[in-house]
LUMLO-500600 format. One record per atom (N, C-alpha, C): atom name; x, z, y; residue number from 1. Coordinates in pm, whole numbers, padded with zeros to 5 digits, m for minus. Atoms other than C-alpha are relative to their C-alpha. Layout:
BEGIN
+----+--------+--------+--------+-----+
: at :     xx :     zz :     yy :   i :
+----+--------+--------+--------+-----+
: CA :      X :      Z :      Y : NUM :
...
+----+--------+--------+--------+-----+
END
This chain:
BEGIN
+----+--------+--------+--------+-----+
: at :     xx :     zz :     yy :   i :
+----+--------+--------+--------+-----+
:  N :  00111 : m00075 :  00056 :   1 :
: CA : m01819 : m02502 : m01573 :   1 :
:  C :  00050 :  00084 : m00117 :   1 :
:  N : m00044 : m00090 :  00105 :   2 :
: CA : m01785 : m02211 : m01810 :   2 :
:  C : m00019 : m00059 : m00139 :   2 :
:  N :  00025 :  00055 :  00134 :   3 :
: CA : m01938 : m02401 : m02102 :   3 :
:  C :  00103 : m00105 : m00041 :   3 :
:  N : m00100 :  00103 :  00034 :   4 :
: CA : m01666 : m02668 : m02080 :   4 :
:  C :  00140 :  00058 : m00019 :   4 :
:  N : m00130 : m00062 :  00024 :   5 :
: CA : m01382 : m02417 : m02114 :   5 :
:  C :  00038 : m00013 : m00147 :   5 :
:  N : m00051 :  00006 :  00137 :   6 :
: CA : m01166 : m02444 : m02421 :   6 :
:  C :  00109 :  00106 : m00013 :   6 :
:  N : m00106 : m00096 :  00024 :   7 :
: CA : m00913 : m02215 : m02581 :   7 :
:  C :  00126 : m00047 :  00073 :   7 :
:  N : m00119 :  00033 : m00077 :   8 :
: CA : m00608 : m02206 : m02356 :   8 :
:  C : m00028 : m00035 :  00146 :   8 :
:  N :  00035 :  00027 : m00140 :   9 :
: CA : m00798 : m02291 : m02036 :   9 :
:  C :  00037 :  00121 :  00086 :   9 :
:  N : m00037 : m00107 : m00092 :  10 :
: CA : m00703 : m02089 : m01729 :  10 :
:  C : m00116 :  00029 :  00097 :  10 :
:  N :  00099 : m00046 : m00097 :  11 :
: CA : m00946 : m01886 : m01515 :  11 :
:  C :  00070 :  00090 :  00101 :  11 :
:  N : m00050 : m00092 : m00101 :  12 :
: CA : m00872 : m01705 : m01190 :  12 :
:  C : m00092 :  00121 :  00005 :  12 :
:  N :  00075 : m00125 : m00004 :  13 :
: CA : m00977 : m01340 : m01175 :  13 :
:  C :  00040 :  00076 :  00126 :  13 :
:  N : m00022 : m00079 : m00120 :  14 :
: CA : m01013 : m01156 : m00844 :  14 :
:  C : m00041 :  00143 : m00029 :  14 :
:  N :  00027 : m00143 :  00013 :  15 :
: CA : m00986 : m00778 : m00875 :  15 :
:  C : m00031 :  00048 :  00141 :  15 :
:  N :  00042 : m00028 : m00137 :  16 :
: CA : m01187 : m00683 : m00569 :  16 :
:  C :  00033 :  00142 :  00045 :  16 :
:  N : m00026 : m00138 : m00037 :  17 :
: CA : m01111 : m00310 : m00580 :  17 :
:  C :  00149 :  00029 :  00020 :  17 :
:  N : m00144 : m00028 : m00008 :  18 :
: CA : m00730 : m00349 : m00585 :  18 :
:  C :  00063 : m00050 :  00128 :  18 :
:  N :  00037 :  00135 :  00039 :  19 :
: CA : m00715 : m00642 : m00439 :  19 :
:  C :  00120 : m00079 : m00055 :  19 :
:  N : m00102 :  00088 :  00056 :  20 :
: CA : m00522 : m00890 : m00648 :  20 :
:  C : m00070 : m00111 : m00077 :  20 :
:  N :  00051 :  00112 :  00078 :  21 :
: CA : m00570 : m01223 : m00822 :  21 :
:  C :  00093 : m00017 : m00119 :  21 :
:  N : m00077 :  00023 :  00122 :  22 :
: CA : m00461 : m01282 : m01180 :  22 :
:  C : m00055 : m00123 : m00070 :  22 :
:  N :  00047 :  00112 :  00082 :  23 :
: CA : m00479 : m01579 : m01412 :  23 :
:  C : m00025 :  00052 : m00140 :  23 :
:  N :  00033 : m00038 :  00137 :  24 :
: CA : m00649 : m01533 : m01746 :  24 :
:  C : m00005 : m00125 : m00086 :  24 :
:  N :  00002 :  00111 :  00096 :  25 :
: CA : m00599 : m01758 : m02046 :  25 :
:  C : m00115 :  00024 : m00097 :  25 :
:  N :  00116 : m00011 :  00088 :  26 :
: CA : m00914 : m01825 : m02251 :  26 :
:  C :  00047 :  00008 : m00145 :  26 :
:  N : m00030 : m00016 :  00143 :  27 :
: CA : m00883 : m01696 : m02608 :  27 :
:  C : m00114 : m00053 : m00085 :  27 :
:  N :  00115 :  00050 :  00075 :  28 :
: CA : m01237 : m01777 : m02719 :  28 :
:  C : m00116 : m00030 :  00094 :  28 :
:  N :  00117 :  00042 : m00078 :  29 :
: CA : m01555 : m01945 : m02588 :  29 :
:  C : m00117 : m00014 : m00095 :  29 :
:  N :  00121 :  00014 :  00081 :  30 :
: CA : m01910 : m01923 : m02722 :  30 :
:  C : m00118 : m00021 :  00094 :  30 :
:  N :  00118 :  00028 : m00082 :  31 :
: CA : m02205 : m02091 : m02547 :  31 :
:  C : m00123 :  00007 : m00090 :  31 :
:  N :  00122 : m00020 :  00081 :  32 :
: CA : m02553 : m01992 : m02671 :  32 :
:  C : m00116 :  00033 :  00093 :  32 :
:  N :  00117 : m00045 : m00076 :  33 :
: CA : m02904 : m01912 : m02557 :  33 :
:  C :  00008 :  00152 :  00010 :  33 :
:  N : m00008 : m00146 : m00013 :  34 :
: CA : m02935 : m01558 : m02422 :  34 :
:  C : m00082 :  00070 : m00107 :  34 :
:  N :  00073 : m00080 :  00098 :  35 :
: CA : m03041 : m01293 : m02668 :  35 :
:  C : m00120 :  00061 :  00073 :  35 :
:  N :  00122 : m00048 : m00064 :  36 :
: CA : m03400 : m01193 : m02592 :  36 :
:  C :  00007 :  00150 :  00023 :  36 :
:  N :  00005 : m00141 : m00038 :  37 :
: CA : m03424 : m00864 : m02408 :  37 :
:  C : m00139 :  00024 :  00059 :  37 :
:  N :  00135 : m00023 : m00050 :  38 :
: CA : m03780 : m00734 : m02364 :  38 :
:  C : m00002 :  00057 :  00142 :  38 :
:  N : m00006 : m00055 : m00136 :  39 :
: CA : m03668 : m00559 : m02045 :  39 :
:  C :  00031 : m00107 :  00104 :  39 :
:  N : m00032 :  00112 : m00090 :  40 :
: CA : m03554 : m00894 : m01896 :  40 :
:  C : m00049 : m00131 : m00061 :  40 :
:  N :  00052 :  00120 :  00066 :  41 :
: CA : m03787 : m01163 : m02033 :  41 :
:  C :  00034 : m00129 :  00076 :  41 :
:  N : m00030 :  00121 : m00077 :  42 :
: CA : m03697 : m01406 : m01750 :  42 :
:  C :  00140 : m00054 : m00030 :  42 :
:  N : m00137 :  00043 :  00030 :  43 :
: CA : m03334 : m01422 : m01871 :  43 :
:  C : m00001 : m00122 : m00092 :  43 :
:  N :  00008 :  00113 :  00094 :  44 :
: CA : m03439 : m01666 : m02145 :  44 :
:  C : m00024 : m00131 :  00075 :  44 :
:  N :  00033 :  00121 : m00074 :  45 :
: CA : m03559 : m01910 : m01879 :  45 :
:  C :  00119 : m00054 :  00079 :  45 :
:  N : m00114 :  00043 : m00081 :  46 :
: CA : m03219 : m01927 : m01707 :  46 :
:  C :  00092 : m00096 : m00073 :  46 :
:  N : m00080 :  00096 :  00075 :  47 :
: CA : m03070 : m02143 : m01982 :  47 :
:  C :  00112 :  00066 : m00077 :  47 :
:  N : m00106 : m00054 :  00085 :  48 :
: CA : m02765 : m02105 : m02200 :  48 :
:  C :  00102 :  00082 :  00080 :  48 :
:  N : m00106 : m00084 : m00057 :  49 :
: CA : m02491 : m01852 : m02135 :  49 :
:  C :  00127 : m00021 : m00082 :  49 :
:  N : m00129 :  00014 :  00067 :  50 :
: CA : m02125 : m01852 : m02223 :  50 :
:  C :  00068 :  00136 : m00004 :  50 :
:  N : m00080 : m00121 :  00018 :  51 :
: CA : m01928 : m01560 : m02362 :  51 :
:  C :  00145 : m00045 : m00016 :  51 :
:  N : m00141 :  00036 :  00014 :  52 :
: CA : m01553 : m01576 : m02319 :  52 :
:  C :  00083 :  00127 : m00017 :  52 :
:  N : m00099 : m00107 :  00008 :  53 :
: CA : m01254 : m01361 : m02400 :  53 :
:  C :  00125 : m00053 :  00065 :  53 :
:  N : m00119 :  00041 : m00074 :  54 :
: CA : m00958 : m01377 : m02165 :  54 :
:  C :  00119 :  00089 : m00035 :  54 :
:  N : m00126 : m00075 :  00008 :  55 :
: CA : m00597 : m01272 : m02204 :  55 :
:  C :  00054 :  00005 :  00142 :  55 :
:  N : m00051 : m00020 : m00136 :  56 :
: CA : m00489 : m01126 : m01869 :  56 :
:  C :  00119 :  00093 : m00012 :  56 :
:  N : m00121 : m00080 :  00023 :  57 :
: CA : m00132 : m01010 : m01895 :  57 :
:  C :  00001 :  00046 : m00144 :  57 :
:  N :  00000 : m00057 :  00135 :  58 :
: CA : m00122 : m00776 : m02195 :  58 :
:  C : m00140 :  00041 : m00045 :  58 :
:  N :  00136 : m00048 :  00026 :  59 :
: CA : m00495 : m00707 : m02180 :  59 :
:  C : m00092 : m00112 : m00047 :  59 :
:  N :  00103 :  00093 :  00047 :  60 :
: CA : m00774 : m00881 : m02372 :  60 :
:  C : m00133 :  00048 :  00056 :  60 :
:  N :  00121 : m00041 : m00071 :  61 :
: CA : m01095 : m00880 : m02167 :  61 :
:  C : m00116 : m00094 : m00036 :  61 :
:  N :  00117 :  00082 :  00030 :  62 :
: CA : m01438 : m01000 : m02290 :  62 :
:  C : m00095 : m00007 :  00121 :  62 :
:  N :  00103 :  00020 : m00102 :  63 :
: CA : m01697 : m01143 : m02050 :  63 :
:  C : m00119 : m00066 : m00069 :  63 :
:  N :  00119 :  00051 :  00068 :  64 :
: CA : m02050 : m01194 : m02180 :  64 :
:  C : m00105 : m00042 :  00101 :  64 :
:  N :  00115 :  00041 : m00079 :  65 :
: CA : m02346 : m01380 : m02035 :  65 :
:  C :  00032 : m00078 :  00125 :  65 :
:  N : m00031 :  00083 : m00116 :  66 :
: CA : m02170 : m01611 : m01790 :  66 :
:  C : m00095 : m00119 :  00004 :  66 :
:  N :  00088 :  00117 : m00006 :  67 :
: CA : m02394 : m01891 : m01662 :  67 :
:  C :  00076 : m00123 : m00053 :  67 :
:  N : m00071 :  00110 :  00066 :  68 :
: CA : m02298 : m02185 : m01885 :  68 :
:  C :  00034 : m00113 :  00097 :  68 :
:  N : m00023 :  00108 : m00097 :  69 :
: CA : m02331 : m02436 : m01597 :  69 :
:  C :  00069 :  00048 :  00127 :  69 :
:  N : m00059 : m00057 : m00121 :  70 :
: CA : m02166 : m02205 : m01344 :  70 :
:  C :  00152 : m00013 :  00002 :  70 :
:  N : m00146 :  00001 : m00016 :  71 :
: CA : m01812 : m02202 : m01207 :  71 :
:  C :  00050 :  00135 :  00054 :  71 :
:  N : m00038 : m00134 : m00046 :  72 :
: CA : m01817 : m01844 : m01071 :  72 :
:  C : m00089 :  00103 : m00069 :  72 :
:  N :  00077 : m00112 :  00053 :  73 :
: CA : m01928 : m01510 : m01210 :  73 :
:  C :  00047 :  00125 :  00073 :  73 :
:  N : m00030 : m00121 : m00075 :  74 :
: CA : m01947 : m01183 : m01020 :  74 :
:  C : m00041 :  00120 : m00085 :  74 :
:  N :  00027 : m00123 :  00073 :  75 :
: CA : m01923 : m00845 : m01191 :  75 :
:  C :  00026 :  00117 :  00096 :  75 :
:  N : m00022 : m00102 : m00101 :  76 :
: CA : m01969 : m00599 : m00902 :  76 :
:  C :  00023 :  00139 : m00058 :  76 :
:  N : m00019 : m00132 :  00060 :  77 :
: CA : m01991 : m00297 : m01133 :  77 :
:  C :  00143 :  00020 : m00049 :  77 :
:  N : m00140 : m00006 :  00044 :  78 :
: CA : m01640 : m00379 : m01257 :  78 :
:  C :  00096 : m00037 :  00113 :  78 :
:  N : m00085 :  00044 : m00110 :  79 :
: CA : m01513 : m00508 : m00922 :  79 :
:  C :  00075 : m00128 : m00032 :  79 :
:  N : m00065 :  00124 :  00041 :  80 :
: CA : m01434 : m00847 : m01076 :  80 :
:  C : m00082 : m00122 :  00042 :  80 :
:  N :  00059 :  00128 : m00037 :  81 :
: CA : m01503 : m01201 : m00966 :  81 :
:  C :  00087 : m00104 : m00068 :  81 :
:  N : m00082 :  00101 :  00065 :  82 :
: CA : m01393 : m01491 : m01182 :  82 :
:  C : m00056 : m00138 :  00019 :  82 :
:  N :  00040 :  00136 : m00027 :  83 :
: CA : m01396 : m01863 : m01143 :  83 :
:  C :  00095 : m00099 : m00066 :  83 :
:  N : m00081 :  00111 :  00049 :  84 :
: CA : m01276 : m02189 : m01288 :  84 :
:  C :  00058 : m00077 :  00117 :  84 :
:  N : m00038 :  00072 : m00121 :  85 :
: CA : m01226 : m02307 : m00928 :  85 :
:  C :  00079 :  00092 :  00094 :  85 :
:  N : m00087 : m00082 : m00085 :  86 :
: CA : m00935 : m02166 : m00723 :  86 :
:  C : m00057 :  00010 :  00142 :  86 :
:  N :  00054 : m00005 : m00136 :  87 :
: CA : m01106 : m02256 : m00393 :  87 :
:  C : m00118 :  00098 :  00008 :  87 :
:  N :  00109 : m00099 :  00002 :  88 :
: CA : m01406 : m02041 : m00495 :  88 :
:  C :  00057 :  00141 :  00011 :  88 :
:  N : m00067 : m00130 : m00010 :  89 :
: CA : m01171 : m01746 : m00540 :  89 :
:  C :  00044 :  00023 :  00144 :  89 :
:  N : m00046 : m00011 : m00139 :  90 :
: CA : m01023 : m01815 : m00194 :  90 :
:  C : m00116 :  00027 :  00095 :  90 :
:  N :  00119 : m00026 : m00083 :  91 :
: CA : m01372 : m01826 : m00040 :  91 :
:  C : m00048 :  00145 : m00018 :  91 :
:  N :  00042 : m00138 :  00026 :  92 :
: CA : m01456 : m01492 : m00206 :  92 :
:  C :  00096 :  00099 :  00067 :  92 :
:  N : m00098 : m00084 : m00069 :  93 :
: CA : m01133 : m01340 : m00071 :  93 :
:  C : m00033 :  00004 :  00149 :  93 :
:  N :  00036 :  00007 : m00142 :  94 :
: CA : m01228 : m01460 :  00279 :  94 :
:  C : m00127 :  00080 :  00030 :  94 :
:  N :  00127 : m00070 : m00020 :  95 :
: CA : m01583 : m01325 :  00244 :  95 :
:  C :  00018 :  00151 : m00012 :  95 :
:  N : m00023 : m00144 :  00019 :  96 :
: CA : m01464 : m00987 :  00114 :  96 :
:  C :  00078 :  00058 :  00118 :  96 :
:  N : m00078 : m00047 : m00115 :  97 :
: CA : m01207 : m00954 :  00394 :  97 :
:  C : m00087 :  00010 :  00124 :  97 :
:  N :  00089 : m00002 : m00117 :  98 :
: CA : m01468 : m01041 :  00657 :  98 :
:  C : m00098 :  00117 : m00006 :  98 :
:  N :  00095 : m00109 :  00016 :  99 :
: CA : m01717 : m00789 :  00517 :  99 :
:  C :  00069 :  00135 :  00027 :  99 :
:  N : m00073 : m00124 : m00024 : 100 :
: CA : m01454 : m00513 :  00517 : 100 :
:  C :  00036 :  00016 :  00147 : 100 :
:  N : m00034 : m00004 : m00143 : 101 :
: CA : m01348 : m00602 :  00872 : 101 :
:  C : m00121 :  00048 :  00080 : 101 :
:  N :  00122 : m00043 : m00069 : 102 :
: CA : m01709 : m00562 :  00988 : 102 :
:  C : m00025 :  00149 : m00021 : 102 :
:  N :  00018 : m00142 :  00026 : 103 :
: CA : m01729 : m00222 :  00818 : 103 :
:  C :  00099 :  00083 :  00080 : 103 :
:  N : m00102 : m00073 : m00075 : 104 :
: CA : m01403 : m00110 :  00978 : 104 :
:  C : m00030 :  00000 :  00149 : 104 :
:  N :  00034 :  00008 : m00142 : 105 :
: CA : m01516 : m00230 :  01320 : 105 :
:  C : m00115 :  00094 :  00035 : 105 :
:  N :  00116 : m00087 : m00024 : 106 :
: CA : m01832 : m00019 :  01283 : 106 :
:  C :  00038 :  00148 : m00002 : 106 :
:  N : m00038 : m00141 :  00013 : 107 :
: CA : m01638 :  00304 :  01218 : 107 :
:  C :  00001 :  00073 :  00134 : 107 :
:  N :  00002 : m00076 : m00127 : 108 :
: CA : m01575 :  00402 :  01585 : 108 :
:  C : m00141 :  00026 :  00052 : 108 :
:  N :  00138 : m00019 : m00046 : 109 :
: CA : m01941 :  00349 :  01670 : 109 :
:  C : m00070 :  00108 : m00082 : 109 :
:  N :  00061 : m00102 :  00086 : 110 :
: CA : m02045 :  00563 :  01372 : 110 :
:  C :  00058 :  00137 :  00031 : 110 :
:  N : m00060 : m00128 : m00037 : 111 :
: CA : m01798 :  00835 :  01473 : 111 :
:  C : m00065 :  00054 :  00127 : 111 :
:  N :  00063 : m00042 : m00126 : 112 :
: CA : m01947 :  00843 :  01823 : 112 :
:  C : m00143 :  00047 : m00027 : 112 :
:  N :  00136 : m00038 :  00035 : 113 :
: CA : m02298 :  00857 :  01676 : 113 :
:  C :  00000 :  00137 : m00069 : 113 :
:  N : m00011 : m00129 :  00069 : 114 :
: CA : m02193 :  01144 :  01447 : 114 :
:  C :  00026 :  00112 :  00100 : 114 :
:  N : m00030 : m00102 : m00102 : 115 :
: CA : m02048 :  01335 :  01743 : 115 :
:  C : m00125 :  00032 :  00083 : 115 :
:  N :  00126 : m00022 : m00071 : 116 :
: CA : m02378 :  01287 :  01925 : 116 :
:  C : m00095 :  00088 : m00078 : 116 :
:  N :  00086 : m00083 :  00083 : 117 :
: CA : m02569 :  01434 :  01633 : 117 :
:  C :  00052 :  00142 : m00010 : 117 :
:  N : m00059 : m00135 :  00003 : 118 :
: CA : m02327 :  01726 :  01612 : 118 :
:  C : m00033 :  00074 :  00128 : 118 :
:  N :  00033 : m00063 : m00128 : 119 :
: CA : m02384 :  01795 :  01983 : 119 :
:  C : m00148 :  00040 :  00002 : 119 :
:  N :  00143 : m00033 :  00007 : 120 :
: CA : m02761 :  01784 :  01925 : 120 :
:  C : m00023 :  00122 : m00088 : 120 :
:  N :  00015 : m00116 :  00090 : 121 :
: CA : m02729 :  02028 :  01634 : 121 :
:  C :  00038 :  00128 :  00072 : 121 :
:  N : m00043 : m00119 : m00074 : 122 :
: CA : m02541 :  02271 :  01856 : 122 :
:  C : m00101 :  00036 :  00107 : 122 :
:  N :  00094 : m00021 : m00110 : 123 :
: CA : m02781 :  02226 :  02143 : 123 :
:  C : m00130 :  00064 : m00049 : 123 :
:  N :  00129 : m00044 :  00051 : 124 :
: CA : m03082 :  02295 :  01924 : 124 :
:  C :  00010 :  00120 : m00095 : 124 :
:  N : m00018 : m00111 :  00093 : 125 :
: CA : m02932 :  02580 :  01718 : 125 :
:  C :  00081 :  00111 :  00067 : 125 :
:  N : m00069 : m00108 : m00070 : 126 :
: CA : m02850 :  02898 :  01913 : 126 :
:  C :  00095 :  00079 : m00091 : 126 :
:  N : m00087 : m00072 :  00093 : 127 :
: CA : m02705 :  03066 :  01602 : 127 :
:  C :  00134 : m00071 : m00016 : 127 :
:  N : m00122 :  00080 :  00014 : 128 :
: CA : m02455 :  02785 :  01564 : 128 :
:  C :  00086 :  00013 :  00127 : 128 :
:  N : m00073 : m00017 : m00127 : 129 :
: CA : m02363 :  02816 :  01933 : 129 :
:  C :  00071 :  00134 :  00003 : 129 :
:  N : m00061 : m00133 :  00002 : 130 :
: CA : m02301 :  03190 :  01891 : 130 :
:  C :  00119 :  00003 : m00097 : 130 :
:  N : m00109 :  00004 :  00099 : 131 :
: CA : m02091 :  03130 :  01579 : 131 :
:  C :  00122 : m00070 :  00057 : 131 :
:  N : m00113 :  00073 : m00058 : 132 :
: CA : m01878 :  02875 :  01762 : 132 :
:  C :  00066 :  00080 :  00110 : 132 :
:  N : m00055 : m00082 : m00107 : 133 :
: CA : m01836 :  03109 :  02061 : 133 :
:  C :  00082 :  00115 : m00060 : 133 :
:  N : m00073 : m00108 :  00066 : 134 :
: CA : m01733 :  03393 :  01829 : 134 :
:  C :  00131 : m00051 : m00058 : 134 :
:  N : m00121 :  00059 :  00058 : 135 :
: CA : m01484 :  03166 :  01652 : 135 :
:  C :  00103 : m00028 :  00109 : 135 :
:  N : m00089 :  00028 : m00113 : 136 :
: CA : m01339 :  03062 :  01988 : 136 :
:  C :  00064 :  00130 :  00051 : 136 :
:  N : m00051 : m00129 : m00046 : 137 :
: CA : m01305 :  03426 :  02095 : 137 :
:  C :  00100 :  00058 : m00100 : 137 :
:  N : m00093 : m00048 :  00103 : 138 :
: CA : m01143 :  03521 :  01762 : 138 :
:  C :  00133 : m00074 :  00005 : 138 :
:  N : m00122 :  00079 : m00010 : 139 :
: CA : m00892 :  03240 :  01796 : 139 :
:  C :  00083 :  00045 :  00119 : 139 :
:  N : m00070 : m00047 : m00120 : 140 :
: CA : m00805 :  03358 :  02146 : 140 :
:  C :  00061 :  00137 : m00025 : 140 :
:  N : m00051 : m00134 :  00030 : 141 :
: CA : m00768 :  03720 :  02028 : 141 :
:  C :  00119 : m00006 : m00096 : 141 :
:  N : m00112 :  00014 :  00094 : 142 :
: CA : m00546 :  03613 :  01739 : 142 :
:  C :  00127 : m00043 :  00072 : 142 :
:  N : m00115 :  00045 : m00078 : 143 :
: CA : m00320 :  03434 :  01984 : 143 :
:  C :  00059 :  00114 :  00082 : 143 :
:  N : m00048 : m00113 : m00080 : 144 :
: CA : m00300 :  03740 :  02209 : 144 :
:  C :  00069 :  00105 : m00086 : 144 :
:  N : m00060 : m00097 :  00093 : 145 :
: CA : m00226 :  03970 :  01913 : 145 :
:  C :  00137 : m00049 : m00046 : 145 :
:  N : m00127 :  00058 :  00041 : 146 :
: CA :  00048 :  03736 :  01799 : 146 :
:  C :  00105 :  00017 :  00110 : 146 :
:  N : m00092 : m00019 : m00113 : 147 :
: CA :  00205 :  03750 :  02147 : 147 :
:  C :  00044 :  00146 :  00009 : 147 :
:  N : m00032 : m00143 : m00007 : 148 :
: CA :  00185 :  04131 :  02148 : 148 :
:  C :  00097 :  00040 : m00112 : 148 :
:  N : m00090 : m00028 :  00111 : 149 :
: CA :  00350 :  04147 :  01805 : 149 :
:  C :  00141 : m00044 :  00033 : 149 :
:  N : m00131 :  00051 : m00039 : 150 :
: CA :  00633 :  03936 :  01938 : 150 :
:  C :  00068 :  00092 :  00101 : 150 :
:  N : m00056 : m00090 : m00101 : 151 :
: CA :  00681 :  04167 :  02236 : 151 :
:  C :  00043 :  00133 : m00061 : 151 :
:  N : m00033 : m00127 :  00066 : 152 :
: CA :  00671 :  04483 :  02022 : 152 :
:  C :  00125 : m00017 : m00085 : 152 :
:  N : m00117 :  00027 :  00084 : 153 :
: CA :  00922 :  04331 :  01780 : 153 :
:  C :  00125 : m00012 :  00085 : 153 :
:  N : m00115 :  00016 : m00089 : 154 :
: CA :  01150 :  04235 :  02066 : 154 :
:  C :  00042 :  00135 :  00056 : 154 :
:  N : m00031 : m00133 : m00053 : 155 :
: CA :  01127 :  04588 :  02213 : 155 :
:  C :  00065 :  00088 : m00107 : 155 :
:  N : m00055 : m00084 :  00107 : 156 :
: CA :  01195 :  04749 :  01876 : 156 :
:  C :  00143 : m00038 : m00034 : 156 :
:  N : m00137 :  00046 :  00025 : 157 :
: CA :  01514 :  04543 :  01845 : 157 :
:  C :  00089 :  00027 :  00120 : 157 :
:  N : m00078 : m00033 : m00118 : 158 :
: CA :  01624 :  04658 :  02188 : 158 :
:  C :  00029 : m00120 :  00088 : 158 :
:  N : m00021 :  00118 : m00082 : 159 :
: CA :  01599 :  04314 :  02343 : 159 :
:  C : m00048 :  00029 :  00140 : 159 :
:  N :  00037 : m00019 : m00141 : 160 :
: CA :  01586 :  04313 :  02720 : 160 :
:  C : m00111 : m00099 :  00035 : 160 :
:  N :  00112 :  00085 : m00034 : 161 :
: CA :  01245 :  04179 :  02822 : 161 :
:  C : m00022 :  00009 :  00150 : 161 :
:  N :  00024 :  00004 : m00145 : 162 :
: CA :  01189 :  04072 :  03180 : 162 :
:  C : m00144 :  00042 :  00028 : 162 :
:  N :  00133 : m00045 : m00037 : 163 :
: CA :  00891 :  04221 :  03357 : 163 :
:  C : m00097 : m00115 :  00016 : 163 :
:  N :  00088 :  00117 : m00019 : 164 :
: CA :  00757 :  03870 :  03421 : 164 :
:  C : m00071 : m00037 : m00131 : 164 :
:  N :  00059 :  00035 :  00129 : 165 :
: CA :  00690 :  03825 :  03046 : 165 :
:  C : m00120 :  00088 : m00030 : 165 :
:  N :  00106 : m00094 :  00031 : 166 :
: CA :  00470 :  04133 :  03033 : 166 :
:  C : m00114 : m00016 :  00091 : 166 :
+----+--------+--------+--------+-----+
END
């Protein structure tokens, strides 16, 4: 529990956006009742909170408002998850990996859905169809002009061009 931490205790910190796990050494601990916030009056009913300061490598990192009786704290806005229990960190790693795998598995289906919507946009927008046809024609013309430039350049250099090329 966070309230039972003492100076020198070790906490595991999962950096969810990197991903990596680091150990932090507790520099200070302060357990107290939450400071009343009129915007969150129910916070007072949740019981005491613990503020800690960790040394993680060369960095000193404060964490405020941890649940005093808790063993894990999640800070999604910072991409951090910390715990006094190594197995809780391992469970969070497993959960994060599973969630990302599900998102990755959904990508091909979303790509197919996107392509379907693009086809509908073209089907229902004649101006877009004309623009795409013009772009296709321009690309074809550019290719033909490039070929002609090559032939003219070859002729200007006196290269023998076979009639089959023309």
